[in-house]
VOGU-3710 file (C-alpha; in Angstrom, 3 decimals, decimal comma):
1> mskeqnikag> -13,050/-8,937/-29,874  -16,496/-8,941/-28,274  -16,926/-8,668/-24,530  -18,267/-12,239/-24,472  -15,058/-13,703/-25,909  -12,246/-14,978/-23,749  -8,722/-13,666/-24,104  -6,179/-16,443/-23,952  -3,192/-15,217/-21,948  0,285/-16,567/-21,368
11> ivggagytgg> 2,560/-15,409/-18,554  6,337/-15,581/-18,587  8,042/-15,096/-15,221  5,014/-16,071/-13,169  6,935/-16,864/-9,982  7,904/-13,281/-9,045  5,946/-10,531/-7,345  4,506/-8,996/-10,536  3,743/-12,458/-11,942  1,910/-13,379/-8,756
21> ellrilinhp> -0,154/-10,183/-8,786  -0,980/-10,740/-12,445  -2,163/-14,277/-11,658  -4,376/-13,025/-8,816  -6,089/-10,598/-11,190  -6,384/-12,799/-14,270  -7,678/-15,854/-12,402  -10,715/-13,735/-11,480  -10,948/-11,715/-14,702  -14,285/-12,382/-16,454
31> nveiafvhsn> -12,783/-12,327/-19,952  -9,447/-14,122/-19,517  -8,341/-17,736/-19,725  -4,765/-18,374/-18,565  -3,243/-20,735/-21,107  0,149/-21,187/-19,432  2,427/-19,821/-16,722  6,060/-20,152/-17,780  8,856/-20,619/-15,233  11,974/-22,689/-15,841
41> sntgnyvydv> 12,850/-22,905/-12,146  9,360/-24,049/-11,064  8,333/-26,330/-13,922  5,868/-28,944/-12,697  5,031/-27,147/-9,455  1,573/-25,855/-8,711  1,229/-22,096/-8,876  0,115/-22,139/-5,230  3,413/-23,815/-4,255  4,978/-20,396/-4,886
51> hadlfgdtel> 1,997/-18,085/-4,358  0,491/-19,768/-1,296  -2,540/-17,446/-1,161  -3,766/-18,949/-4,454  -4,322/-22,380/-2,880  -7,984/-23,157/-3,450  -8,252/-20,685/-6,335  -6,429/-22,532/-9,107  -4,871/-25,849/-10,086  -2,545/-24,228/-12,633
61> kfgnqlsddi> 1,007/-25,541/-12,813  4,151/-23,799/-13,981  5,555/-25,060/-17,260  8,567/-24,498/-19,475  6,756/-24,682/-22,815  5,316/-21,807/-24,821  2,244/-21,905/-27,044  1,175/-19,756/-29,987  -2,445/-20,464/-29,144  -2,793/-17,296/-27,116
71> dvlflcvghg> -3,893/-13,715/-27,746  -1,577/-11,899/-25,327  1,741/-12,639/-23,658  2,721/-10,930/-20,417  6,470/-10,672/-19,770  7,045/-10,459/-15,999  10,826/-10,925/-16,195  13,658/-8,804/-14,903  15,024/-5,703/-16,577  17,146/-6,688/-19,559
81> dakkfldanp> 15,621/-10,173/-19,631  12,609/-9,338/-21,834  14,775/-8,660/-24,884  16,822/-11,790/-24,179  13,665/-13,874/-23,877  12,204/-12,555/-27,130  15,489/-13,108/-28,948  15,583/-16,707/-27,765  11,850/-17,326/-28,267  10,390/-15,625/-31,375
91> iaahikiidl> 6,711/-14,924/-30,705  4,079/-15,319/-33,430  3,041/-12,018/-34,961  -0,642/-12,330/-33,971  0,232/-12,369/-30,261  0,172/-9,041/-28,460  2,927/-8,484/-25,912  2,682/-6,563/-22,646  6,130/-6,192/-21,120  6,504/-5,222/-17,467
101> sqdfrlnqns> 10,284/-4,663/-17,635  11,965/-1,415/-18,626  13,399/-2,856/-21,846  11,075/-1,082/-24,311  9,887/2,009/-22,412  12,160/4,647/-23,893  11,603/5,921/-27,429  15,065/4,794/-28,516  14,301/1,221/-27,370  10,650/1,001/-28,437
111> kfqnknitad> 11,278/-1,062/-31,596  12,356/-4,687/-31,487  13,186/-7,333/-34,051  14,398/-10,815/-33,279  18,085/-11,387/-33,967  17,271/-14,856/-35,238  15,101/-13,688/-38,128  14,976/-17,099/-39,830  13,293/-18,646/-36,804  10,578/-15,992/-36,775
121> pdptirefvy> 7,562/-16,843/-38,971  6,958/-13,102/-39,362  10,051/-10,913/-38,988  7,996/-7,730/-38,695  9,491/-5,233/-36,258  7,492/-4,968/-33,060  6,861/-1,412/-31,917  6,000/-0,855/-28,254  3,642/1,893/-27,082  4,318/3,390/-23,652
131> glpelnresi> 1,428/2,045/-21,582  0,366/4,881/-19,299  -3,384/5,132/-20,008  -3,677/8,627/-18,531  -1,194/9,753/-21,163  -1,563/7,440/-24,178  -5,014/5,863/-23,896  -5,945/6,254/-27,575  -2,578/4,902/-28,795  -2,869/1,960/-26,401
141> ktaknianpg> -6,258/0,996/-27,848  -4,703/0,311/-31,248  -1,336/-0,994/-30,032  0,001/-4,490/-30,633  2,756/-4,233/-28,018  2,814/-2,366/-24,712  5,752/-1,239/-22,594  4,272/-1,083/-19,110  5,565/1,924/-17,108  7,684/1,662/-13,976
151> cfatclqlgl> 6,134/2,025/-10,519  7,917/5,251/-9,495  7,433/6,545/-13,030  3,662/5,995/-12,874  3,334/7,597/-9,472  5,392/10,691/-10,312  3,962/11,177/-13,795  0,383/11,090/-12,561  1,353/13,833/-10,123  2,837/16,026/-12,879
161> lplaakgllt> 1,065/15,336/-16,180  -1,724/17,932/-15,773  0,848/20,728/-15,326  2,816/19,624/-18,387  -0,360/19,388/-20,438  -0,881/23,127/-19,914  2,784/24,021/-20,386  3,128/24,943/-16,710  5,928/22,598/-15,687  8,807/25,003/-16,284
171> nevhitattg> 10,206/25,467/-12,778  12,289/22,973/-10,798  10,350/20,169/-9,167  11,482/18,736/-5,837  10,363/15,150/-5,264  10,667/12,794/-2,312  9,153/9,339/-2,698  9,196/6,192/-0,589  8,496/2,694/-1,901  7,789/-0,623/-0,251
181> stgagqkpsd> 10,179/-3,550/-0,290  8,295/-5,410/-3,038  9,522/-2,756/-5,487  12,966/-4,383/-5,376  11,742/-7,793/-6,529  11,345/-11,155/-4,823  14,986/-12,242/-4,523  16,459/-10,943/-1,225  19,488/-8,682/-1,326  21,538/-6,793/1,241
191> tthftwrndn> 19,081/-3,862/1,135  15,816/-5,830/0,838  16,253/-8,623/3,363  13,685/-8,346/6,185  16,227/-7,961/8,981  17,741/-4,929/7,215  14,602/-3,388/5,757  12,463/-3,674/8,910  12,581/-0,607/11,218  14,843/1,076/8,693
201> lsvykvfehq> 14,737/3,887/6,125  17,358/4,688/3,521  17,954/6,870/0,461  19,186/5,428/-2,839  19,883/6,525/-6,431  19,583/10,215/-5,516  18,880/12,339/-8,636  19,777/9,317/-10,806  16,882/6,881/-10,612  16,350/5,051/-13,907
211> hlneigeslk> 12,642/5,971/-14,059  13,556/9,626/-14,556  14,243/8,877/-18,222  10,739/7,680/-19,021  9,208/10,421/-16,882  11,152/13,041/-18,834  9,993/11,660/-22,184  6,333/11,751/-21,131  6,495/15,303/-19,793  8,209/16,508/-22,970
221> qlqpgkavge> 5,516/14,744/-25,005  2,865/16,905/-23,308  4,991/20,076/-23,150  6,930/20,000/-26,463  7,337/23,754/-26,867  8,822/24,501/-23,471  11,726/23,095/-21,497  10,596/20,942/-18,587  11,872/22,080/-15,197  14,568/19,935/-13,616
231> lnfvpyrgdf> 13,257/16,983/-11,599  15,146/16,644/-8,307  14,158/13,141/-7,237  15,145/11,591/-3,922  13,866/7,984/-3,602  13,605/6,205/-0,253  13,404/2,526/0,646  10,552/2,126/3,107  10,137/-0,464/5,852  6,705/-1,554/4,586
241> trgiiasmyt> 5,781/-4,167/1,977  3,890/-2,382/-0,761  2,839/1,061/-1,898  4,491/4,318/-2,986  3,965/7,767/-1,527  5,505/10,694/-3,424  5,461/14,340/-2,405  6,350/17,001/-4,976  6,449/20,771/-4,989  7,220/23,457/-7,526
251> esdlteeeal> 6,703/27,209/-7,782  3,394/28,048/-9,454  1,130/31,028/-10,065  -1,947/28,813/-9,880  -4,295/29,180/-6,924  -5,308/25,997/-5,126  -8,744/26,188/-6,714  -7,250/26,583/-10,197  -4,879/23,686/-9,632  -7,658/21,423/-8,365
261> klyteyydgh> -9,752/22,306/-11,415  -6,806/21,630/-13,753  -6,095/18,212/-12,220  -9,747/17,196/-11,965  -10,430/18,070/-15,577  -7,301/16,291/-16,820  -8,263/13,038/-15,103  -11,956/13,253/-15,921  -12,915/9,957/-17,521  -9,867/8,116/-16,178
271> pfthvtnrni> -11,426/5,624/-13,739  -8,441/4,913/-11,515  -6,947/8,356/-10,851  -8,713/10,581/-8,326  -7,908/14,130/-7,192  -8,582/15,843/-3,846  -7,254/18,574/-1,588  -7,780/16,360/1,486  -5,009/14,399/3,170  -4,500/10,948/1,633
281> dmkqivntnk> -3,047/7,749/3,070  -1,463/4,716/1,395  -3,931/2,326/3,026  -6,571/3,874/0,778  -4,891/2,508/-2,344  -2,910/-0,596/-1,321  -4,403/-3,670/-3,017  -6,129/-1,499/-5,673  -5,345/-0,174/-9,150  -6,037/3,395/-7,994
291> cfiqvkkhgn> -3,844/6,455/-7,783  -4,894/9,234/-5,399  -3,525/12,721/-5,874  -3,652/15,523/-3,329  -3,179/19,101/-4,517  -2,472/21,945/-2,084  -1,024/25,447/-2,281  1,496/26,775/0,248  2,582/30,318/-0,515  3,981/30,280/-4,046
301> klfivsildn> 4,546/26,498/-3,937  2,153/24,003/-5,462  2,352/20,859/-3,337  1,310/17,500/-4,792  1,082/14,092/-3,123  0,641/10,980/-5,279  0,027/7,488/-3,873  -0,429/4,084/-5,490  0,247/0,382/-5,043  3,579/-0,348/-6,739
311> llkgasgqav> 2,522/-3,901/-7,650  -0,856/-2,962/-9,073  -1,241/0,500/-10,609  2,568/0,540/-10,654  2,881/-2,814/-12,413  0,470/-5,754/-12,862  -2,817/-3,889/-12,405  -1,792/-1,335/-14,999  -0,742/-4,168/-17,331  -4,274/-5,593/-17,103
321> qnmnlvfgle> -5,718/-2,117/-17,565  -3,675/-1,899/-20,764  -4,858/-5,331/-21,852  -8,463/-4,268/-21,359  -7,907/-1,220/-23,583  -6,041/-3,194/-26,256  -8,846/-5,766/-26,548  -11,730/-3,298/-26,326  -12,962/-4,379/-22,884  -14,242/-2,150/-20,115
331> etsglklkai> -11,121/-0,474/-18,738  -11,945/-1,480/-15,172  -12,707/-5,121/-15,968  -11,121/-7,415/-13,385  -9,705/-4,446/-11,511  -12,462/-3,458/-9,111  -10,304/-4,322/-6,127  -10,851/-3,483/-2,472  -8,311/-1,472/-0,475  -6,936/-3,087/2,699
341> gf> -8,675/-0,440/4,854  -7,019/-1,437/8,155
//
């Protein structure tokens, strides 16, 4: 596909947080035409009836019909719902799929075939590539289906991949990470409702967060000959809307200068991931597709801070980054976004 051609995109689950972020990016993407935004619960409503900030930007309406006249389908549905949707709605083989749920991220779940084979014009098994560009960029370029990584998974992996790539991630890693309320989805619950989340901080899924599985697979992919050190992950629910800040430390023989060189060289050529030994703040990355990584040495401990926007580099922005790679576009196309700053 040439850079002058438009990519026709369909979105399923366009009423949620990730669907809204995807719409905000694609409406302004120079190479994308949005063919439809699917939502059973909002059929007939304008997109801006749900995403009020898009009033004046688009006259798109939600619909409940699918079309095969697209190049790529984004699945912005809940975990477990992507497989159900594909089973109920066989997608033509020429359409590339980028799934933002966790349904196809793990190796054991990366292949999918519709149960209703007779309804599928091409019963070929779909194989999903794990869509972390800083890990699998070359595989993504030739992929037909992408499993977009989780938000915590992206943040933590980007903080650890350079060590695994050199076989240096053999000691225990201690991780504390805090995410904004949008990470829990748009539907309020007991732990996400404003009156509970505001002025509050809480721990959840200690040592058992579901993203540890995909993180482990990626680290083993880079460090196949050595056991990866245990990841002791303590996630926090923050009282802010968006963003993730993760701090990690592990014993290391590297000096700070050696670690900075290792990280800088690993991410050389990756336009959204930047390394420094200066202090970093979430306001630098909120509303962008960037990840900032701070590397410091304290005694025999290597200390790493990783920050990103959970809805962009942790979800919809990375999905568009993957789309750009799949269709041979500039990786940053449509993603040169400004941080909030204040």
